[in-house]
One Martini backbone bead per residue (centre of mass of N, CA, C, O) as a GRO file, in nm:
protein
  191
    1MET     BB    1  11.448   8.002  12.200
    2LEU     BB    2  11.219   8.184  12.103
    3TYR     BB    3  11.227   8.096  11.814
    4GLN     BB    4  11.156   7.799  11.862
    5LYS     BB    5  10.887   7.857  11.997
    6GLY     BB    6  10.760   8.004  11.752
    7LEU     BB    7  10.774   7.755  11.564
    8TRP     BB    8  10.606   7.567  11.745
    9LEU     BB    9  10.351   7.784  11.719
   10GLY     BB   10  10.350   7.888  11.401
   11LEU     BB   11  10.467   8.185  11.329
   12ASP     BB   12  10.592   8.144  11.045
   13GLU     BB   13  10.316   8.149  10.891
   14LYS     BB   14  10.239   8.441  10.955
   15TYR     BB   15  10.510   8.552  10.776
   16ALA     BB   16  10.526   8.421  10.489
   17GLU     BB   17  10.388   8.634  10.305
   18LYS     BB   18  10.570   8.876  10.379
   19VAL     BB   19  10.830   8.744  10.283
   20ARG     BB   20  10.747   8.708   9.990
   21ASP     BB   21  10.693   9.007   9.930
   22TYR     BB   22  10.975   9.107  10.001
   23LYS     BB   23  11.125   8.932   9.799
   24LYS     BB   24  10.991   9.055   9.547
   25GLN     BB   25  11.088   9.345   9.595
   26LEU     BB   26  11.391   9.282   9.580
   27ILE     BB   27  11.399   9.161   9.296
   28VAL     BB   28  11.275   9.403   9.144
   29HIS     BB   29  11.479   9.610   9.233
   30ASP     BB   30  11.731   9.472   9.107
   31LEU     BB   31  11.628   9.472   8.817
   32GLN     BB   32  11.587   9.773   8.789
   33ALA     BB   33  11.880   9.846   8.840
   34ASP     BB   34  11.993   9.678   8.606
   35VAL     BB   35  11.845   9.815   8.377
   36LEU     BB   36  11.953  10.104   8.431
   37GLU     BB   37  12.259  10.028   8.415
   38ASN     BB   38  12.224   9.893   8.103
   39LEU     BB   39  12.164  10.139   7.977
   40PRO     BB   40  12.184  10.361   7.780
   41PRO     BB   41  12.256  10.661   7.789
   42MET     BB   42  12.088  10.922   7.904
   43LYS     BB   43  11.965  11.192   7.819
   44GLU     BB   44  11.929  11.488   7.898
   45VAL     BB   45  11.720  11.714   8.006
   46SER     BB   46  11.597  11.962   7.835
   47ASP     BB   47  11.496  12.281   7.821
   48GLU     BB   48  11.271  12.227   7.614
   49GLU     BB   49  11.124  12.008   7.773
   50VAL     BB   50  11.061  12.178   8.017
   51GLN     BB   51  10.906  12.400   7.873
   52SER     BB   52  10.689  12.219   7.751
   53TYR     BB   53  10.574  12.106   8.013
   54TYR     BB   54  10.501  12.376   8.136
   55ASP     BB   55  10.309  12.470   7.908
   56ASN     BB   56  10.118  12.199   7.915
   57ASN     BB   57  10.099  12.252   8.262
   58SER     BB   58  10.009  12.538   8.377
   59GLU     BB   59   9.790  12.464   8.597
   60LYS     BB   60  10.018  12.349   8.802
   61TYR     BB   61  10.173  12.657   8.768
   62THR     BB   62   9.990  12.810   9.005
   63PHE     BB   63   9.856  13.077   9.166
   64VAL     BB   64   9.566  13.067   9.395
   65ARG     BB   65   9.334  13.304   9.482
   66MET     BB   66   9.099  13.319   9.764
   67GLN     BB   67   8.755  13.347   9.854
   68GLU     BB   68   8.533  13.347  10.144
   69VAL     BB   69   8.201  13.237  10.234
   70GLY     BB   70   8.077  13.197  10.554
   71PHE     BB   71   7.827  12.968  10.700
   72VAL     BB   72   7.556  12.819  10.891
   73ASP     BB   73   7.305  12.862  10.712
   74LYS     BB   74   7.197  12.664  10.462
   75ASN     BB   75   6.969  12.855  10.338
   76LEU     BB   76   7.195  13.064  10.219
   77GLY     BB   77   7.355  12.923   9.992
   78ASP     BB   78   7.210  12.992   9.720
   79GLU     BB   79   7.231  13.298   9.744
   80ILE     BB   80   7.538  13.322   9.775
   81LEU     BB   81   7.608  13.178   9.517
   82ARG     BB   82   7.464  13.374   9.326
   83LYS     BB   83   7.623  13.631   9.409
   84MET     BB   84   7.903  13.524   9.334
   85LYS     BB   85   7.841  13.455   9.033
   86SER     BB   86   7.754  13.768   8.969
   87GLY     BB   87   8.002  13.946   9.123
   88GLU     BB   88   7.975  14.008   9.399
   89ASP     BB   89   8.105  14.146   9.663
   90LEU     BB   90   8.211  14.020   9.948
   91THR     BB   91   8.160  14.255  10.141
   92GLU     BB   92   7.863  14.297  10.058
   93ILE     BB   93   7.760  14.027  10.138
   94VAL     BB   94   7.839  14.030  10.436
   95ASN     BB   95   7.703  14.301  10.515
   96GLY     BB   96   7.410  14.219  10.441
   97TYR     BB   97   7.398  13.995  10.668
   98ALA     BB   98   7.483  14.156  10.923
   99GLU     BB   99   7.221  14.329  10.939
  100SER     BB  100   7.040  14.051  10.990
  101GLY     BB  101   7.231  13.855  11.188
  102ALA     BB  102   7.390  13.675  11.027
  103ASN     BB  103   7.639  13.413  11.008
  104VAL     BB  104   7.868  13.593  10.815
  105VAL     BB  105   8.185  13.535  10.649
  106GLY     BB  106   8.493  13.676  10.540
  107ARG     BB  107   8.775  13.545  10.342
  108ASP     BB  108   9.113  13.531  10.282
  109LEU     BB  109   9.300  13.246  10.161
  110GLY     BB  110   9.481  13.298   9.954
  111PHE     BB  111   9.729  13.095   9.842
  112ASN     BB  112   9.543  12.781   9.755
  113ARG     BB  113   9.580  12.471   9.619
  114ALA     BB  114   9.397  12.276   9.791
  115MET     BB  115   9.113  12.413   9.686
  116VAL     BB  116   9.092  12.343   9.378
  117LYS     BB  117   8.910  12.077   9.409
  118GLU     BB  118   8.632  12.260   9.425
  119PHE     BB  119   8.669  12.283   9.109
  120ASP     BB  120   8.586  12.237   8.781
  121THR     BB  121   8.714  12.523   8.712
  122VAL     BB  122   9.016  12.714   8.658
  123GLY     BB  123   8.928  13.052   8.703
  124LEU     BB  124   8.866  13.361   8.686
  125GLY     BB  125   8.572  13.367   8.895
  126SER     BB  126   8.543  13.107   9.007
  127VAL     BB  127   8.288  12.890   9.158
  128SER     BB  128   8.189  12.710   9.397
  129ASP     BB  129   8.027  12.514   9.561
  130ILE     BB  130   7.881  12.401   9.830
  131ILE     BB  131   8.052  12.367  10.138
  132THR     BB  132   8.115  12.118  10.369
  133LYS     BB  133   8.234  12.137  10.682
  134PRO     BB  134   8.355  11.969  10.954
  135ASP     BB  135   8.188  12.178  11.156
  136GLY     BB  136   7.900  12.230  10.976
  137SER     BB  137   7.964  12.437  10.792
  138TYR     BB  138   7.977  12.683  10.528
  139SER     BB  139   8.085  12.741  10.177
  140VAL     BB  140   8.214  12.983   9.938
  141ILE     BB  141   8.432  12.995   9.654
  142LYS     BB  142   8.667  13.233   9.502
  143ILE     BB  143   8.847  13.330   9.227
  144VAL     BB  144   9.072  13.630   9.221
  145GLU     BB  145   9.364  13.494   9.151
  146ILE     BB  146   9.613  13.441   8.886
  147LYS     BB  147   9.951  13.313   8.895
  148PRO     BB  148  10.244  13.233   8.785
  149ILE     BB  149  10.491  13.011   8.814
  150PRO     BB  150  10.798  13.032   8.773
  151LEU     BB  151  11.013  12.832   8.613
  152ARG     BB  152  11.262  12.864   8.806
  153GLN     BB  153  11.088  12.724   9.050
  154THR     BB  154  11.022  12.433   8.869
  155GLU     BB  155  11.255  12.308   8.704
  156ARG     BB  156  11.370  12.081   8.890
  157ALA     BB  157  11.104  11.920   8.920
  158ILE     BB  158  11.060  11.865   8.622
  159ARG     BB  159  11.324  11.724   8.560
  160SER     BB  160  11.277  11.490   8.759
  161LEU     BB  161  11.015  11.389   8.638
  162LEU     BB  162  11.128  11.326   8.353
  163LYS     BB  163  11.336  11.119   8.454
  164ALA     BB  164  11.135  10.924   8.589
  165LYS     BB  165  10.979  10.863   8.328
  166ARG     BB  166  11.213  10.731   8.181
  167LYS     BB  167  11.262  10.498   8.380
  168SER     BB  168  10.982  10.380   8.364
  169TYR     BB  169  10.986  10.324   8.061
  170ALA     BB  170  11.225  10.127   8.073
  171ASN     BB  171  11.090   9.918   8.258
  172ASP     BB  172  10.849   9.858   8.081
  173ASN     BB  173  11.004   9.763   7.835
  174TYR     BB  174  11.141   9.527   7.975
  175ALA     BB  175  10.882   9.378   8.056
  176ASN     BB  176  10.777   9.347   7.761
  177GLN     BB  177  11.017   9.185   7.660
  178ILE     BB  178  10.980   8.944   7.843
  179ILE     BB  179  10.699   8.869   7.749
  180GLU     BB  180  10.773   8.816   7.455
  181GLU     BB  181  11.016   8.613   7.485
  182ASN     BB  182  10.816   8.416   7.687
  183ASN     BB  183  10.518   8.408   7.625
  184ILE     BB  184  10.346   8.585   7.816
  185LYS     BB  185  10.049   8.593   8.003
  186VAL     BB  186   9.850   8.875   8.088
  187GLU     BB  187   9.651   8.929   8.383
  188ILE     BB  188   9.389   9.138   8.504
  189ILE     BB  189   9.273   9.135   8.836
  190GLU     BB  190   8.985   9.224   8.991
  191ASN     BB  191   8.837   9.262   9.317
   0.00000   0.00000   0.00000
């Protein structure tokens, strides 16, 4: 009864687009499964391929330890940045400001991959620009240690990634084959 009332109110139109989108997703999913099922057996990802990917993407597979000098007074930023870039020790920087009464603190951030985005280049001794933190304070971060993540810890993830890339490549090839066989013109329209 409620369903009939919803139809009478026109609620089916409200969900028509969502139903079409879901239907498209189901069809694409079934075709992708069919493509993968009917492919010739894929060879297993070899140890050499895993090693090669690991070697060529070594920056993704590192532990990066950082230290931070945090401060409240924005006017200290350029000076702290200059001192950190010149290689001055974090403790010396913090102690120098503590004597003047400025609110400057030093912290070891440990091995923190999330903060790598603050650097233009990731290398030992690299220093970030001045970072404005959500609480309104500021900081400058320095990379003080980089060590590789051993291949044995990342091997399964790399192997899975390479398998997924192979499947994606197979689906793309199938889509391109359909385009060619049916003389379909594809246009990409940006909003």
